[in-house]
N, C-alpha and C positions, 0 to 999 in steps of 0.2 A: 469917737469913731473906733479907736483901738479897743475899747471895752466891748463894743457890739461885735466886732469880728472875733474876739476871744469867745464870746458866748455862742456864736454860730459854730465855731470849731468844737466847743464843748458839746453842744447839742448834737452835732453830726457824729462825734465820737461816741456819745452815749447811744445814739440810734444804731450805729454800726455794731456796737458791743451787744445790744439787745438782739439784733438780727443774727449775729454769730451764735449767741446763746440759744436762740430759738432753733437754729439749724442744728446745733449740737443736741438739743433736746429731741428734735425729730429723729436724728440718727439713733439715739438711744431707744426710741420707740420702735424704730425699724429693727434694731438688733433684738429687742424683746420679742417682736413679732416672729422673726425667723426661729428663734430659740423655742418659742411656744409651738410654732407650726411643726417643728421637727419631732416633738414628743406628743403632738396632738393634745396640748393642754387646754382643754375647753374653757376652764375658768380664766386663765390668763388671756386667751384669745378674746373671750367675751369682754374682759375688762379693757382691752386695747381698742375695741370697736365701738364707735358711737352708735347709739340706738337706731339712728336713721341712716346708717352707712349703706352705700350702694357699691357692690363689688362686681365689676364688669370683667367677664372672661371672654375676651375678644374672639379667640379661636373657635369657640363653640357657641358664640352668640347668646350667652347667658348673663343675666344680671341677678345677683343674689342679694337678699336682705341679710341683716345680721342673723335673724332666725333661721333662714335657709342655710347660711354658712355653718352655724353652730350645729344644726341638725345633721350636717354631712360629716362631722368630725369622726364618728365611729368608723365610717367607710374609709376616711382619710388615714386613720390610725393604722389600718391594715396595709394601705398602700405605702405608707412611709416607713414601715418596719424595716430596719436594716439600711435605711437610706442616710444620706448626708445632704445638707443644704449649705452651699457656699453662696455668699452674696457680697456685693460691693456697691456702694453708692456712686452713681455716675454724676448726679448733680442734685442739689437741694437749694431751692429758693422759693420765697413767698409761700411757705407752707406746703410745697409740693416737692416730693423726693422721688427721683427715678433710680431704680436699682436694677442691676444685672444679677440674676440669680441662677445658679446651676443646681438643679435637682438631680443628685446622683442616686438613682434607684438601683436596687440590686441587679436588675436585668437590663436597664437602659438609663440614659441620661437625657435631660432636656434643658435647654437654655432659655430662660424667660427674661423679658423686660417687664418690670412691674413699677407702676407709678402709684404713689400714695399721697393723699392729701391729708394733712394732719392739722387739727384745730383743737384747742383746749386740751391738749395732751392725749387726744384720741384720733384714731383713723376714721375720717368721715367719708372717704372715697378711695377706691383702688381700681386699677385697670391692669390686667395681666395679658401679655401677648407673647406667643412663642417666637423665639429668634432662630433656634436651630434644634435639630433632633439629637445633638450631642453637645458636650461642653467644651469642645476644642477652642471655641471663640472666647471662652471666659478668661 
């Protein structure tokens, strides 16, 4: 009996360790995402996105494919020039990470809540919703 309970504890510990590692890996992917987004790095962004990703922009009712998103990078490059992006993870569990992101553009700020689903080291889904027209709530 003592041997069985020790094995259960070991299995639970290993499971929790792997979940914590997966969450940390997801956080690293999210950090890479915002770094690449700030400089409009098409190659890095493409590497981070799964081929079948769906990116939902709630406020404007648009769902983008990977191809749609990558095609918009040139326009984004102009919009993000001189900007800063601050982000912090609000929660991360079961492959889904929710982020509060402040986009500090030269002429205005906007606060967004963004949810990413990560699988196999790539973003497979993302949803973006505006929270406020400034970053005072960040």
